[in-house]
Backbone bond lengths (Angstrom), bond angles and torsions (degrees), N, CA, C in turn:
res aa  C-N    CA-C-N  psi(-1)  N-CA   C-N-CA  omega(-1)  CA-C   N-CA-C  phi
1 M - - - 1.425 - - 1.537 112.02 -
2 K 1.349 115.36 128.56 1.534 119.74 -175.16 1.616 100.68 -113.11
3 V 1.356 111.97 128.81 1.529 114.46 177.50 1.467 109.72 -140.46
4 V 1.323 116.31 139.74 1.487 125.08 176.70 1.607 101.93 -113.34
5 F 1.343 107.76 127.45 1.516 116.43 167.98 1.505 108.09 -100.39
6 H 1.260 115.21 127.31 1.395 124.96 -177.69 1.581 111.55 -103.39
7 I 1.196 124.70 125.78 1.510 128.49 -179.85 1.416 107.95 -132.84
8 D 1.418 120.11 125.44 1.459 121.15 -175.05 1.471 111.21 -138.99
9 F 1.370 117.91 7.84 1.525 123.75 177.62 1.500 109.96 -113.10
10 D 1.239 118.70 143.20 1.483 126.68 175.05 1.545 101.92 -78.26
11 S 1.394 118.37 77.48 1.522 118.79 -177.72 1.575 106.04 -137.88
12 T 1.341 113.61 117.46 1.465 112.95 176.48 1.429 110.94 -68.57
13 P 1.217 124.79 -37.21 1.556 123.74 179.77 1.623 112.35 -59.24
14 V 1.338 110.85 -37.90 1.505 116.38 174.47 1.377 111.19 -69.70
15 F 1.299 120.90 -42.66 1.366 124.85 -178.77 1.727 111.71 -61.04
16 E 1.318 108.56 -40.18 1.461 114.73 177.46 1.457 110.60 -68.50
17 L 1.307 115.38 -38.39 1.569 121.25 179.27 1.600 105.84 -64.19
18 M 1.255 116.25 -39.73 1.428 112.15 -178.78 1.519 111.03 -68.48
19 L 1.326 120.36 -34.62 1.499 122.76 -179.34 1.479 105.47 -66.12
20 G 1.262 121.31 -43.72 1.409 126.93 -176.60 1.633 106.46 -64.52
21 N 1.266 117.37 -39.59 1.530 119.44 178.61 1.465 105.86 -65.60
22 I 1.339 122.27 -42.59 1.497 120.24 178.80 1.511 109.82 -62.31
23 H 1.307 119.10 -46.13 1.435 118.71 178.68 1.535 112.01 -53.35
24 N 1.454 112.33 -46.44 1.472 111.18 -175.74 1.563 111.69 -71.23
25 L 1.255 120.03 -30.27 1.364 126.40 179.02 1.602 104.51 -58.18
26 L 1.359 115.13 -54.65 1.453 119.80 -173.23 1.416 109.08 -68.02
27 K 1.355 124.67 -27.57 1.444 121.02 177.10 1.542 113.72 -61.02
28 S 1.360 107.44 -38.72 1.447 116.57 -172.98 1.574 111.50 -90.13
29 Q 1.218 119.91 -34.06 1.448 131.67 -173.46 1.620 110.77 -128.90
30 E 1.180 118.93 69.64 1.502 123.23 -174.31 1.453 112.07 -56.78
31 D 1.270 123.21 -33.28 1.479 126.22 -175.93 1.534 111.63 -92.07
32 S 1.283 118.47 21.97 1.420 119.43 -177.20 1.498 106.93 -79.80
33 K 1.362 116.30 146.16 1.379 128.48 174.75 1.603 110.54 -92.67
34 V 1.259 122.13 102.12 1.406 127.25 -172.30 1.604 115.94 -107.14
35 V 1.265 120.15 133.40 1.485 123.90 178.39 1.558 102.15 -133.65
36 V 1.270 107.08 146.19 1.593 122.16 169.09 1.402 107.85 -112.39
37 V 1.309 116.57 132.33 1.435 121.92 167.73 1.500 111.40 -119.27
38 A 1.319 117.41 124.23 1.508 120.62 178.26 1.515 109.38 -119.19
39 N 1.297 110.63 124.78 1.426 123.68 174.70 1.454 114.35 -134.27
40 G 1.300 122.74 178.62 1.403 126.68 -179.92 1.600 108.53 61.22
41 Y 1.230 114.96 -149.55 1.495 115.94 -174.22 1.561 109.08 -72.96
42 A 1.312 125.98 -10.14 1.382 123.21 173.18 1.432 119.64 -65.54
43 V 1.288 114.84 -8.12 1.471 118.70 178.02 1.518 108.57 -68.82
44 K 1.390 118.20 -20.88 1.423 119.65 174.60 1.526 116.97 -62.96
45 L 1.390 111.65 -27.79 1.379 116.26 178.51 1.587 116.36 -68.60
46 F 1.277 113.90 -23.51 1.488 119.31 178.07 1.473 118.41 -93.44
47 T 1.292 121.65 18.07 1.322 127.22 170.89 1.601 111.05 -75.19
48 K 1.192 117.47 154.83 1.460 126.57 -175.10 1.589 109.40 -51.19
49 P 1.261 114.72 -55.09 1.457 118.42 177.32 1.474 121.57 -56.15
50 N 1.445 109.72 -42.44 1.457 116.60 174.13 1.507 121.57 -67.89
51 L 1.275 109.87 -36.83 1.513 115.81 175.86 1.480 115.00 -80.66
52 E 1.191 123.14 -6.08 1.464 123.67 -172.21 1.429 110.80 -67.55
53 R 1.219 123.93 -31.40 1.556 127.49 172.52 1.547 116.41 -68.24
54 Y 1.391 106.32 -20.92 1.609 112.23 178.10 1.534 110.15 -112.38
55 R 1.292 115.33 8.41 1.557 123.54 175.69 1.437 115.14 -28.71
56 D 1.399 116.01 -65.83 1.389 118.86 -173.43 1.501 118.16 -64.18
57 E 1.317 111.87 -37.27 1.408 122.80 177.58 1.556 110.06 -65.14
58 I 1.171 115.97 -42.88 1.613 122.20 -179.28 1.538 106.15 -70.87
59 E 1.318 114.73 -46.29 1.467 115.84 -179.10 1.613 111.38 -61.94
60 N 1.217 117.74 -35.00 1.521 124.89 174.41 1.435 109.30 -65.26
61 F 1.335 124.26 -43.43 1.430 127.11 173.37 1.474 116.13 -60.46
62 V 1.349 111.70 -39.05 1.469 118.37 178.08 1.565 111.35 -68.69
63 K 1.356 112.58 -38.55 1.412 112.73 174.21 1.612 116.76 -63.47
64 K 1.309 110.54 -25.72 1.540 116.81 178.85 1.585 111.81 -85.24
65 G 1.370 111.81 1.70 1.472 115.17 176.75 1.537 118.76 95.02
66 I 1.343 111.49 5.44 1.532 118.78 175.21 1.480 109.00 -71.59
67 R 1.242 118.44 135.45 1.551 127.94 177.60 1.351 111.83 -106.94
68 F 1.395 114.23 141.25 1.552 118.37 -178.40 1.531 102.15 -126.76
69 Y 1.344 111.18 111.64 1.500 119.72 176.03 1.489 111.07 -95.97
70 V 1.214 120.94 144.83 1.512 128.27 176.87 1.440 105.79 -134.96
71 C 1.355 112.82 131.00 1.535 125.21 -174.44 1.490 110.31 -76.42
72 N 1.350 114.21 121.49 1.543 116.40 177.29 1.558 107.37 -72.41
73 N 1.188 125.55 -31.44 1.469 123.91 177.33 1.525 109.93 -54.54
74 A 1.326 116.16 -42.40 1.522 114.01 -177.81 1.416 110.10 -79.34
75 L 1.327 120.03 -36.40 1.442 124.38 168.18 1.473 119.11 -41.94
76 M 1.371 108.15 -57.98 1.408 117.07 -174.79 1.462 116.55 -80.05
77 N 1.361 116.76 -45.68 1.526 126.51 -170.76 1.574 110.61 -87.89
78 L 1.252 120.56 -40.99 1.450 122.28 -166.00 1.515 110.94 -96.67
79 V 1.359 115.26 -48.79 1.465 113.74 -169.43 1.541 107.82 -115.91
80 K 1.284 120.01 -1.86 1.547 122.98 177.54 1.421 116.38 52.24
81 I 1.371 116.08 49.76 1.523 122.35 178.50 1.516 103.48 -108.83
82 K 1.293 114.39 134.01 1.466 123.28 176.35 1.457 114.83 -73.81
83 Q 1.285 118.43 142.04 1.509 119.19 -179.95 1.404 118.59 -48.14
84 D 1.353 114.77 -36.57 1.516 117.39 -175.47 1.551 115.06 -77.55
85 Q 1.335 111.82 2.49 1.575 116.84 168.55 1.413 112.22 -91.37
86 V 1.267 119.75 -11.10 1.450 123.17 -177.62 1.551 107.95 -77.69
87 S 1.388 112.39 145.82 1.471 116.28 -178.45 1.550 115.60 -60.05
88 E 1.297 122.74 140.92 1.449 125.28 179.93 1.614 107.24 -57.81
89 F 1.316 116.08 -18.15 1.634 115.66 -174.14 1.555 103.92 -81.50
90 C 1.206 122.59 -3.44 1.593 125.48 -172.71 1.422 106.20 -107.91
91 E 1.310 112.52 146.39 1.431 124.44 167.26 1.554 112.49 -106.60
92 I 1.437 120.62 124.06 1.368 122.89 -177.74 1.554 107.46 -84.23
93 I 1.357 114.85 123.67 1.372 121.95 -179.46 1.603 111.49 -113.45
94 P 1.259 120.98 149.52 1.478 124.41 -176.43 1.578 111.50 -46.99
95 A 1.329 112.85 -60.83 1.427 120.30 -173.19 1.485 115.05 -138.15
96 G 1.317 121.24 118.10 1.454 122.21 -176.07 1.499 113.85 -63.50
97 I 1.297 116.28 -35.80 1.478 117.48 179.85 1.558 114.43 -71.02
98 V 1.262 115.86 -27.47 1.509 118.86 171.64 1.517 108.17 -67.98
99 K 1.278 115.78 -47.13 1.469 117.15 -171.76 1.607 107.14 -70.63
100 L 1.256 120.77 -29.24 1.527 120.29 169.72 1.487 115.69 -63.86
101 I 1.354 116.75 -36.59 1.371 119.14 178.36 1.630 111.24 -73.86
102 E 1.333 113.79 -43.43 1.452 118.96 174.89 1.663 110.69 -51.81
103 L 1.351 111.03 -54.93 1.478 120.12 177.99 1.656 111.58 -48.73
104 Q 1.287 107.73 -52.45 1.510 111.41 -176.41 1.588 109.20 -63.74
105 E 1.316 115.73 -40.09 1.463 116.74 175.43 1.514 114.30 -61.15
106 E 1.371 119.01 -26.67 1.325 124.13 176.77 1.686 115.22 -85.71
107 G 1.383 112.17 4.38 1.405 119.27 170.14 1.614 111.69 97.56
108 Y 1.321 115.70 11.16 1.534 115.55 175.46 1.544 111.26 -76.46
109 A 1.325 110.35 136.80 1.333 117.17 175.22 1.540 112.79 -73.57
110 Y 1.274 120.44 136.94 1.546 119.07 -176.87 1.438 111.04 -95.00
111 I 1.271 118.65 130.60 1.445 127.36 -176.16 1.616 109.09 -126.17
112 K 1.280 113.53 122.99 1.649 113.32 176.21 1.400 101.27 -121.21
113 P 1.322 117.84 115.37 1.440 127.75 178.78 1.492 111.10 -76.89
């Protein structure tokens, strides 16, 4: 099973809901391929200080192969965050919306917590 979780609001409750969704998915479908795409104001959630409290959880997800993508357009143009402020567990991509389209074309199920 291939799943993309899309988060675009700067909302800790939505972020935590997404983490819970990922945990639940992996409990029932251990071999799932999971990707998270953050764009819009949600990119703020993936900065080093904001992810610190979830560090162990995110690190475990990364070890399981989960990828976290952060939109550079949102970083630079919307929230004015420098790339070096983004957590090392994330990959900065040019455009989150393009990545979402590509993943759906590759057969990823779209989930918006």
